[in-house]
Backbone as JSON, one array per atom type, in Angstrom:
{
  "sequence": "MVIPAYFFLILGSLFCFLGGLGLLRMPDAYNRLQAGTKAVTLGALAIILGIGLLQPGWWPKLLVLAMFIMITNPVGSSTLARAFYRAGLKPWQKTASTEKES",
  "N": [[117.27, 125.35, 95.65], [118.58, 123.4, 94.38], [119.83, 121.29, 95.78], [117.62, 119.7, 96.89], [116.56, 118.96, 94.39], [118.59, 117.42, 93.19], [118.61, 115.38, 95.08], [116.08, 114.16, 94.65], [116.46, 113.32, 92.01], [118.54, 111.45, 92.31], [117.27, 109.66, 94.05], [115.12, 108.8, 92.45], [116.57, 107.58, 90.38], [117.72, 105.5, 91.81], [115.43, 104.0, 92.53], [114.56, 103.26, 89.97], [116.74, 101.68, 89.19], [116.54, 99.63, 91.13], [114.07, 98.59, 90.39], [114.71, 97.54, 87.87], [116.58, 95.63, 88.68], [114.88, 94.01, 90.15], [113.39, 92.94, 88.07], [115.2, 91.15, 87.05], [115.72, 89.44, 89.19], [113.38, 88.33, 90.33], [111.16, 85.49, 90.73], [108.98, 84.76, 89.01], [106.65, 85.73, 86.38], [104.59, 87.36, 87.4], [105.64, 88.48, 89.78], [107.82, 89.81, 88.69], [106.51, 91.67, 87.12], [105.26, 93.19, 89.08], [107.52, 94.26, 90.45], [108.72, 95.72, 88.37], [106.71, 97.57, 87.67], [105.83, 99.02, 90.03], [108.22, 100.04, 91.29], [109.54, 101.36, 89.2], [107.62, 103.22, 88.4], [107.46, 104.87, 90.69], [110.13, 105.71, 90.7], [110.3, 107.1, 88.25], [108.5, 109.19, 88.72], [109.81, 110.5, 90.82], [112.12, 111.34, 89.49], [110.98, 113.08, 87.63], [109.99, 115.01, 89.41], [112.43, 115.96, 90.43], [113.56, 117.07, 88.09], [111.67, 119.03, 87.62], [112.16, 120.72, 89.79], [114.67, 121.65, 89.11], [114.22, 122.89, 86.64], [111.98, 125.11, 86.58], [110.24, 126.19, 84.66], [109.31, 124.11, 83.16], [107.21, 122.82, 84.39], [104.36, 122.55, 83.59], [104.46, 120.73, 81.38], [105.76, 118.59, 82.61], [103.92, 117.85, 84.57], [101.82, 116.86, 83.0], [103.13, 114.68, 81.87], [103.67, 113.2, 84.21], [101.06, 112.59, 85.05], [100.25, 110.99, 82.91], [102.0, 108.81, 83.24], [101.15, 107.9, 85.78], [98.6, 107.02, 85.2], [98.8, 105.17, 83.05], [100.73, 103.16, 83.74], [99.74, 101.51, 86.01], [97.38, 100.52, 84.79], [98.36, 99.21, 82.54], [99.99, 97.21, 83.76], [98.12, 95.71, 85.22], [96.56, 94.77, 83.13], [98.41, 93.2, 81.74], [98.94, 91.28, 83.75], [96.43, 90.07, 83.95], [96.25, 88.97, 81.4], [98.37, 87.13, 81.53], [97.31, 85.41, 83.47], [94.97, 84.47, 82.24], [96.13, 83.13, 80.14], [97.02, 80.93, 81.36], [99.28, 80.92, 82.94], [100.92, 79.97, 85.78], [101.25, 81.22, 89.1], [104.37, 81.51, 90.87], [105.24, 79.21, 93.39], [106.52, 78.57, 96.56], [108.03, 75.6, 97.26], [108.71, 72.47, 98.99], [110.96, 71.36, 97.77], [112.23, 73.6, 96.64], [112.9, 74.97, 98.93], [114.88, 73.38, 100.05], [116.93, 73.69, 98.23], [117.85, 76.28, 98.65]],
  "CA": [[116.47, 124.24, 95.19], [119.43, 122.45, 93.67], [120.07, 120.1, 96.61], [116.46, 118.79, 96.82], [116.4, 118.45, 93.03], [119.53, 116.31, 93.02], [118.15, 114.3, 95.95], [115.01, 113.43, 93.96], [117.03, 112.67, 90.84], [119.26, 110.26, 92.78], [116.26, 108.74, 94.58], [114.43, 108.22, 91.29], [117.5, 106.67, 89.7], [117.84, 104.32, 92.66], [114.22, 103.2, 92.38], [114.58, 102.66, 88.63], [117.73, 100.61, 89.24], [115.99, 98.52, 91.89], [113.04, 97.98, 89.57], [115.39, 96.71, 86.87], [117.14, 94.49, 89.4], [113.75, 93.14, 90.46], [113.04, 92.21, 86.85], [116.14, 90.05, 86.88], [115.81, 88.56, 90.35], [112.12, 87.75, 90.76], [111.03, 84.13, 90.21], [107.97, 84.53, 87.98], [106.21, 86.91, 85.63], [103.77, 88.23, 88.25], [106.54, 89.23, 90.66], [108.59, 90.73, 87.85], [105.6, 92.74, 86.74], [105.1, 94.02, 90.29], [108.76, 95.01, 90.67], [108.92, 96.68, 87.3], [105.71, 98.63, 87.64], [105.8, 99.88, 91.23], [109.47, 100.74, 91.52], [109.86, 102.26, 88.09], [106.68, 104.34, 88.47], [107.93, 105.78, 91.74], [111.39, 106.29, 90.25], [110.04, 108.08, 87.19], [107.89, 110.37, 89.32], [110.85, 111.23, 91.56], [112.97, 112.01, 88.51], [110.2, 114.21, 87.12], [110.0, 116.05, 90.44], [113.78, 116.55, 90.44], [113.7, 117.91, 86.9], [110.8, 120.2, 87.84], [112.82, 121.64, 90.71], [115.78, 122.28, 88.4], [113.71, 123.69, 85.52], [110.6, 125.45, 86.95], [109.43, 126.51, 83.49], [108.84, 122.88, 82.53], [106.19, 122.19, 85.23], [103.15, 122.08, 82.91], [104.75, 119.52, 80.61], [106.11, 117.51, 83.54], [102.69, 117.38, 85.21], [101.13, 116.02, 82.02], [103.89, 113.45, 81.79], [103.45, 112.46, 85.46], [99.69, 112.05, 85.01], [100.26, 109.9, 81.94], [102.66, 107.67, 83.88], [100.33, 107.39, 86.88], [97.41, 106.36, 84.65], [99.07, 104.05, 82.15], [101.5, 102.07, 84.34], [98.9, 100.53, 86.7], [96.45, 99.89, 83.86], [99.14, 98.28, 81.74], [100.43, 96.07, 84.54], [96.98, 94.84, 85.53], [96.17, 94.13, 81.88], [99.37, 92.12, 81.5], [98.71, 90.22, 84.74], [95.22, 89.35, 83.56], [96.58, 88.18, 80.21], [99.15, 85.99, 82.02], [96.41, 84.5, 84.17], [94.09, 83.84, 81.25], [96.93, 82.23, 79.31], [97.31, 79.75, 82.16], [100.56, 81.02, 83.64], [100.73, 79.77, 87.22], [102.19, 81.96, 89.97], [105.42, 80.72, 91.51], [104.96, 78.85, 94.77], [107.67, 77.98, 97.23], [107.75, 74.21, 97.64], [109.74, 71.85, 99.84], [112.2, 71.15, 96.99], [112.93, 74.87, 96.47], [113.44, 75.35, 100.23], [116.11, 72.61, 100.27], [117.97, 74.2, 97.34], [118.39, 77.54, 99.12]],
  "C": [[117.3, 123.18, 94.48], [119.62, 121.17, 94.48], [118.84, 119.19, 96.64], [116.25, 118.19, 95.42], [117.33, 117.27, 92.79], [119.16, 115.12, 93.9], [117.07, 113.47, 95.25], [115.51, 112.74, 92.7], [117.77, 111.39, 91.23], [118.28, 109.22, 93.31], [115.5, 108.04, 93.44], [115.31, 107.24, 90.53], [117.67, 105.38, 90.49], [116.62, 103.42, 92.53], [114.16, 102.55, 91.0], [115.58, 101.51, 88.56], [117.18, 99.4, 89.98], [114.85, 97.84, 91.15], [113.63, 97.09, 88.49], [116.02, 95.48, 87.5], [116.05, 93.5, 89.77], [113.29, 92.35, 89.25], [113.96, 91.02, 86.63], [116.04, 89.01, 87.99], [114.51, 87.85, 90.74], [111.87, 86.42, 90.05], [110.0, 83.92, 89.11], [107.5, 85.85, 87.39], [105.4, 87.87, 86.48], [104.64, 89.08, 89.17], [107.39, 90.22, 89.86], [107.75, 91.93, 87.42], [105.41, 93.73, 87.89], [106.35, 94.89, 90.5], [108.96, 96.08, 89.6], [107.96, 97.85, 87.35], [105.83, 99.57, 88.83], [107.07, 100.69, 91.38], [109.78, 101.75, 90.42], [108.89, 103.44, 88.03], [107.12, 105.36, 89.51], [109.24, 106.46, 91.33], [111.19, 107.36, 89.18], [109.42, 109.35, 87.77], [108.89, 111.18, 90.13], [111.78, 111.96, 90.61], [112.25, 113.22, 87.92], [110.16, 115.35, 88.12], [111.36, 116.74, 90.52], [114.01, 117.48, 89.26], [112.86, 119.18, 87.06], [111.42, 121.22, 88.79], [114.01, 122.34, 90.05], [115.32, 123.23, 87.31], [112.25, 124.06, 85.8], [109.69, 125.78, 85.76], [108.82, 125.27, 82.82], [107.69, 122.23, 83.29], [104.94, 121.75, 84.48], [103.36, 120.79, 82.12], [105.05, 118.34, 81.53], [104.88, 116.97, 84.26], [101.87, 116.5, 84.27], [101.82, 114.67, 81.9], [103.68, 112.58, 83.03], [102.05, 111.85, 85.48], [99.6, 110.88, 84.04], [100.89, 108.65, 82.54], [101.78, 107.06, 84.96], [99.07, 106.69, 86.38], [97.78, 105.1, 83.88], [99.83, 102.9, 82.81], [100.62, 101.08, 85.11], [97.93, 99.81, 85.76], [97.19, 98.86, 83.0], [99.56, 97.04, 82.51], [99.27, 95.15, 84.89], [96.48, 94.13, 84.28], [97.12, 92.98, 81.54], [99.17, 90.96, 82.48], [97.47, 89.41, 84.4], [95.47, 88.48, 82.33], [97.42, 86.96, 80.6], [98.24, 84.95, 82.65], [95.5, 83.75, 83.19], [94.84, 82.89, 80.33], [97.33, 80.97, 80.08], [98.64, 79.77, 82.88], [100.32, 80.96, 85.14], [101.71, 80.64, 88.0], [103.19, 81.01, 90.61], [105.03, 80.46, 92.95], [106.19, 78.19, 95.35], [107.28, 76.58, 97.69], [108.87, 73.68, 98.5], [111.04, 71.68, 99.07], [112.94, 72.47, 96.79], [113.49, 75.36, 97.8], [114.76, 74.63, 100.48], [117.25, 73.14, 99.42], [118.59, 75.47, 97.87], [119.18, 77.42, 100.34]]
}
C-alpha cells in the first residue's frame, strides 16, 4: 500500500500547487476563488487518502477531516463569491484591448 499512498500524496501536492498557482495567475477574484477552492479541495482530499493508506489507524479522524473540508470549502467559496457580487465587484471580461495586449 506504500506505492498508492505516495501516488496520492504526490497527486494531492500537485493539485495544491496548481491551486496556489491559479491564485497568482487568474485575472479576477471570482476566478481566483474557483482555482483556490476546487484544486485545493481535491488536493487536500488526495493527501488525506494518501495519509490514510500509510496510517490505517488514522481513518476515523481522517474521514471527519475530509467531511469537514468537503462541507466548508464549497460553502465558504460561494459565500465569498456572493459577498464580492454584493459589494459590486465586476467579473473580468476579455475585451478588444486585452486581446491586442496578448
